[in-house]
N, C-alpha and C positions, 0 to 999 in steps of 0.2 A: 179098878184100883191100878195105879201106876206100878210098873216093875222097876222103877228107878228112884234113887234118892239123891238129892243134891246137897253136897257138903259146902255150905256157904256161911257167911257170918257178917254181922255189922262190923266186926274187926276182921283180922286175917285168920282164916281157918288153920293154916299151917303153924300158927303161933300157939295153937291149943296143944298142950302136951299129950292129949288123948286122941289126936287126930288119927293115928294108926289104928287104935282100937275101934274108933267110930267107923272107919272104913271096913275093918275086918268084921265087925258086928253086922253091918249092912249086907256085906257079901254072904255072911253065914245064913242070912234070911232069904237068900236068893235074889237080892236086889242088885241091879246095876248101879254103879257109883259115878256121879258127876261131881267134880271138884272145881271150885272157883277160888282163884288166888290173885293177889295183886302183882305177883311175879318177883317179889323180893326174896323169897326163900325157896327157889326152885330146886336147890340141891337136896332139900328134904324129900322131894318126890321120889328119890331113888329107893326109899324104904317101901314105897307103895307102888312101884312100877309094875305094870301088868294087872293091877287091881282097880285102876281107874279107867272107866270106859271113855269118859269125855272130860277133857281138861279145858277149863275156861279161864283165860288170863285177862284180868281187867286192866288192860293197857291204858285205856282212856285217852291219854295224850300222845300225839305223834309229832309235836313240834316242841322245841325248847321253850318257847314263850308260854305255851299252854301248860307245859310241865312245871314251870315255875309257880303256877297258881296252886299246885299241890303241896308245896313246901317239903318235898322229899329231900333227903340228905345226899343221895347218890347223884352224880352228874348225869344229865339226861342221856347223852350218847352211850354212856356205859350201861345205864339201865336198859335202854332200848336194844343195844347190841347183845346184852346178856340174854334177853328174852328171845330175840331172833335166832341167836346161836342155838339156844335150847330147842326151838321149834325145828330147826334144820336137823339137829342131832337126834331128835326123838320123833322123827316122822312116822315111826311105827305105832304111835298112839292111834287108837281107833278114830278119835276126833279131837282136834285142838281148835279152840275158838278164841280169837283175839277180839276183845271188845274195845271199840273206839267211841269216844264221846263227841257228838256233833250237835250244833245248833242249826236247825233248818227252818225254824219259824221266826218271823219278824226280823229279818236281817237288817232292815233300816234302823230298827231300835238298837241293835247291838253294835252297828257301825257308827251311828251318828247321834243317837239320843241316849246318852248316859251308858250305864252298864259296862263301864270300862273294865271292871274285873273279869267280865265274861267275854270281852272282845277277843282275847287270844284263843279261847275255845271256839268261838264262832269262825275265826280265820282258818281253823284246821280244815274246813271243808275244801279250801283251795289247795291243800297239800295232800288230800286223801289219795289222789291219783298217783302222786309220787311215792307215797307209802305202799300202795298196792303194787306198783311197778317194782319196788325194791323187794317186796316179798316174792313176787313172781320170778324175779331173776334168781333169788336165792334157792327157790324150789324148782327152777327150770320149767316153769308152768306156761310159758308163752304169754301171749297178749290176753289180758283180762278185760272184758268189756262190761261196764256197769254204769249206772246213773247215780252220781253222788248225791243228788237231791231227793231221789225217791227210793232207792234200794236200801233195804234193811239188812241184807245179807249178801256178802260177796264171796263166792266160792273160788279159792285159789287152787286147791287140789281137792280130790275127794275126801282127804283127811284134814284139810286146813281151811278155816273159814274166818272171814272178818265180819263181825257183827256190829251193827250201828246202834249205840245207845242214844236215844233222843234226850237232849238236855232240857230240863225245866228248872226254875229256881228252887223248887222244893227238894230237888235231889241233894242239895247241900244242907238241908235242914235236918236236925235230929228229930224234931217234932213235925210229923206230917200233917197234923190236924190243927184246926183253927182254935180249939180250946180244949181244956182238960176235963170238962164236965159233960161231954157228950154221952157218957155211959149212964148218966142219971136222967137223961131226956127220953121221953117216950114219944117217938116220932112215927107217924103213919104216912107222911107225905112221901111221894116218889120224886126222885131227882133224875132227870134224863142224863144219860151218859154211860160209859163203859170203862173197863179196865183190862188192858192186855195182860197185866201182871197177875190178875186173878187166874187166868188160864195157864200160867206158867207153873202153878203148883202151890201147895200149902207150905207153911213154915211150922216146924215142930221146935218149940223152945226147950230149954234144958230141963224145965220142970214138967214136961209132958203135954203142955197146952198146944193145941193145934190151931194155928191162925190162918185166916184166909189170905192175908197180905204177906208177901215175902219180904217186905221192908218193915214189918211191925215187930220190933224187938221187945216191945212192952206188953204184948199180949192183948191189945185193945180190940182186936178183931177175932179173938178166940171163939171157936165154935164148939169146943169140947176139949176133953183132956184124956190122954192115953192112961190107962190103968189096967190092972189085971182083969181079964175078961172083956175088955173093951178096946178094940184095936182101931187102927186108922180107917179101915173100911167101914166100921160102924159109924164113925163120925162123919165121913164123907157121904154116907147113905142116910144121914139123919134128916128129919123134916126141915130143921133150921137151915142146914147147908143147902138142901135142895131148893128151898124157897129163894135163897139169895142167888144161887146159880141160875135158876130159871129167870129171875128178874134181870140179871146181867145179860142173858141171851136176848132179852127184849129191849136192851139199852135202857133199863131202869136200875136205879141204885136205891135199895131199900134199907140197907144196913146203916144205922146212925153214924158210925165212924166213917164209913165209906162216903157218906153224903158230905162229910166235912173235910175230906181229903183234898189237899191243894192240887193233887194231880188228877182229879176226877175228869177234867176235860182235856187231859194231856194228848189224847190221840184223835181229837176232832180235826178235820181238815176240809177246807181251810179254816183257820181260827177266826179270821175276820177278813173284810174286804181288802184292807191294807196288806195283810199277809198274803192274800191271793196274788196281788200284783207283785209283791216282793218275790214270790216264788217264780212267777213268769220271768222276772228279770234275772234271777239266779239261774234259771233253766237255760237262758240264752248264754250266760257266762260260762257255766260249768259243763254243759252237755254239747 
């Protein structure tokens, strides 16, 4: 069983009036706390300073054009500068992770074949090096070498990391699944594929249900429910969870909802032969 709990949300965790109590309760159980925020309410972190081991800021956009796709009210440079100033002033955090959204599959599609709404996000990959250099200068970290096409993590300092979130269309969908009736279907077929999100940890909903998918706010991938006398370890050691876990390790998807997830093939590389040549072209441009 993990010794860490991640305070995240489909909305903004720091907007929850109980966020301080949630963190305190987790610490009282001996758990390390990781907090994920969009960076709009960083001033509220003062109340829990020293109680959060890892702070993850979902920056996502590093250009003004990509930022406009988010419909935020604060001006881009003010938003970005506020976050970067916070990072510099709070370098004593054990770990700060800045998440950036990139499109690294099918660049021809996003540049020339429709998908205009996603084009600003795709173009961020050409500005990633500028962003990393800006961070490096602020932190006096020197030259940072990385491959923008392949690296998923860029270490700026031992305490500061840039994490790459891969963009796929379903990230913008509230409903991850193809239909709402999967729970009534009895499926025995196996679907080839894997899910990196499964390995990142389970989600515990407000009603105590434990879900396999950290993006499942509806509880459709629930494998059990926390109750008196039945803890998280009992659920994660259950036969049902064990079967699903072992199947994922073999690149098999056996859960009905996971089989219908639009992101099931998200991490396959290359996605197709066109994508393979796209990546070779991008590699020559970026590296």
